[in-house]
N, C-alpha and C positions, 0 to 999 in steps of 0.2 A: 648424788654427790658429783661435782665437777671439780677436779683437782688441777689447778693452774700453777702449782708450785714450781714445776720444772721448766716453766717459761722464764723464770728468773734467770738473770745472768749469773753464771758460776765463775768466780774469779780464780778458781783452782780446780784441779782434779778432785781434791778432797771435798770441796763444796758440792761438786756434781754428784759424787758418790753419796754424800749425805742426803741430797735431795731424793735420790733413788731409794735410800733406806726409809726415809720418811713416807714416801708413797707406799712402800710395802706395808708399813705399819697401818696406814689408813686403809689399804685394801684388805688387810686382815680383819679390821673392824667390820668392814662391809660383808666379808665372807662369813663372819660369825653372827651377823645380825639375823634376827628372825622376822624382820619386817616383811610384809607381803610383797611390796613393790620396791625393788632396789635397782638403782642405776649408778654406775660408776664410769665416768669419763675422765681420762687423763689426757692433758694437752701438753705437748712438749715442743721445743724449738727444733726445727729440722736442720738448722745450721750447726753441725757438730763441731766444726773447726773454731768458730768464733766464741763459743761458750763452753768449751770442754765437754761438749755434748756426747762425745764418744763414750764417756763414763756414765752416761745415763741410758745406755743402750739396752739395759735389761727391762726398762719400763714396758716396752711393747710386748716383750715375752711374758711379763707378769700379767698383763691384761689378757693375753691369749690364754694363759694358764687359768686365770680366773673364769674365763668363759667356759672352759672345759670342766673345771672342778665344781663350779656353782653356776650352772646354766640358767638358773632362775634370776640371776643378776644380769641386767642389760649392760654388758661391758663393751666399751669402745675406746680406741686409742686414736688420738688426732695429732698429727705432726704438721706444724705450720711454720712458714718462713717469718720469723719474728722481726728480723732486722729491717725488712722492707715496709713495715707498717707501723703506724703509731698505735697507742693503746686503744683508742676508740675504734679504729678500723679492725684491730685484732678482735676486740670484743664483739663487734658486729659479725665478723666472719665466723667466730666460734659459736655465737648464738644461732646463726643461720644453720650451721652444721648440726647443732643439737636438736633444733626444732624441725628441720626439714631434710636432714641428711640421709634418712633411711636407716637401714639396719646393718650396714657394713661395719665389720669389727675394726678394720684398719683404714684410716683415712689420711691422705696426704694432700696438703694445700701448699702449692708452690708460691713463688714470688708474685705471680699474677693471680693467685688464689684459684688456679686451675685445680680441680679436684680429681684425684684418682683414688681407687680403693684396692691397693695391692693386697691380695689375700693368698691363702694357701692353695685354693682351688687352681689358680693359674699356674702355680709352681708344679702342682701334681700333674697338671694336664700337659706340661711341656714334653714334647716328644724327645726320646733319647737321641734320635738322629739330628735334632736341632742343636745339640751341644757342640760347641767348638772344640776341636782337639787341643790338647795341652801342647804348647810349643815344645819341640824336641829338646831334651836335656835341661828342662826347667829345674832349678834347684829350690826345693822346698824344705824348710825346717818344720818338723812336726812335733809339737809338744803334747805329751799324753801317751807315749808309748805305742806299741803295735799290737794291742789286744782289743777284743770286744768290738764296739761300734766304730772305734777309730780305725781298726784294721780293715773292717768292711768298707769304710769310706775310702781308705787309701787304695784298696784293691779296685774299687770302682773307678777312682781317679786314674789309676794306672792303665785301665782299659782304653782310655782316650788319648794316650800319648806316653812316650817314654820319659819318665821323670827321674830325677836324682833326689831321693828322699834322705834327709838327715833327721833321724828320729830320736827324740829325747824322751827317755822313760826311766822310771825308778827300778824297773825289773832288771835283774842281772840275767841277761839272756844266755850267758855261758854256765849258769848254775846247773850242775849235773852231778850230784853226790853219788858215790859208789853204790849206796843202798838202793838208789832209784833206777839203776841201769836196767834197761829193757822193760820197764814198767810205765804205763801211762794211765791206767784206770785208777780212780781214787781209792777204791778198796785195796787194790794190790799195793799202792804206795803206802797206805796206812799200815798195813801188815808188815811191809818191808822196813819201815822206819821204826816201828815198835820192836821188831826183832833185832834190828841194829843197835838200838839203845839198850835193850836187855843184855845183849852180848857184851856191851861195854859196862855193864853193871849199873845201869840207870833205869829208872821207871818213869817214862815220859807221861806228863799230864795230858788230858784231852786237848788243852790249848796248845801244848807243844806239838802234838800230832797234827792239829789243824794248820798251824803255822808252817810246819815243815812241808806238808803236802801242798799247801797253797803256793809256797815258793817254787816248788818243783813244777807244779801245774802252770804257773805264770811263765816260767822260763820256757817250758815246752810250747805253750801257745805263742809266745813271742817268736821263738825260732821258726815255727810253722808259718807265721804271718810274714816274716822276713823272706822265707823261701818262696812263698806264693808271689810276693812282689817281684822278686828276682826272676821268677819263672815267666813273668809277663814282660820282661825286658827292662825293668827299672833297676837302677843302681841304688843300693841302700847302704847308708852309714848309720849304725846304731850306737848311740852314746848314752851310757847310764848317767842320769842327771835328775836331780830333784828340782823341779821348776820353781819351787818356793825359795830356793837358795840362789841369791844373786851371783855369788861367786861361781857356783856350778854352771849357771846359765852363761855367764860371760866366758868361761873357759870353753864350754861347748860351742858357742857361736864362733869363737876364735878358731876352734878346730875345724868347723865347717868351712869357714872362709879360707883357711889354709889348704884344706883338702880339695874344695871345688872352685875356689877363686872368687866366688860371689854367692849371694843369696837373692833369689827372685821373689820369694813369698813365704808366708807363714801360715800353717794350719794349726790353730790353737784348739786342742782337744783335752787339755789337762784339767782335772777337777777332783774334788773330794766328794764322794757320794754322801749325801745327808738328806735323802729323799723324804719329803713330808708334804702334806697338803698345806695350802696357805693358811687355812683356819687353825 
């Protein structure tokens, strides 16, 4: 299957998102298929600005995921400069790529149809010393809190220059109930919460215990991450914020501008985990 749907001009962000969803459903059919020989190639417009293409940015990741989850499917993603060619020229270039392009998973064809195959191998091979330092006092808004992989990425970023991080997260970093004082291990926190509730004449359910312990653990992890960033010389402003709430975000951005005077970039790491395979 060769899917050309995202070559179509999207007249709005909503149309672009709809194209991405349609390709996902098609990919799901391919992933579930039991046919012996399966090929899926998605072709999209590399000109993000002209066709709301930024909202189709997940297609490349979808194809890379398909190649990992269902390696028996020959999966390829082709990005081509649509605006500089008529339909016949586009068709010819795509056909040539399909028939003679080789086995590269990611292909980019620019305005002159110069072909490059940007892959993960090149990124992994990049030497750490080749990375440019982050300009001093760069102000970055970070959506997604300061835990897990986000925290690890921020610590790595902080190694390459002194940043000013404005971190937006749902976790209440100051949450430290009296019953959790001096305790960090999950088992100790569980016992302390149960004892606290029983002393108050309540019998907590297992769900209550899990939620209470998770809230404390999240706050502890957040505080440790913020301390680690500050220890590397970075300035950190942590703002409790639900990235799904437009009012929350607007208020947080205003606070950042008032505090730092400017915003130089955004690190978007917010998400809701709903992990599952494509099929």
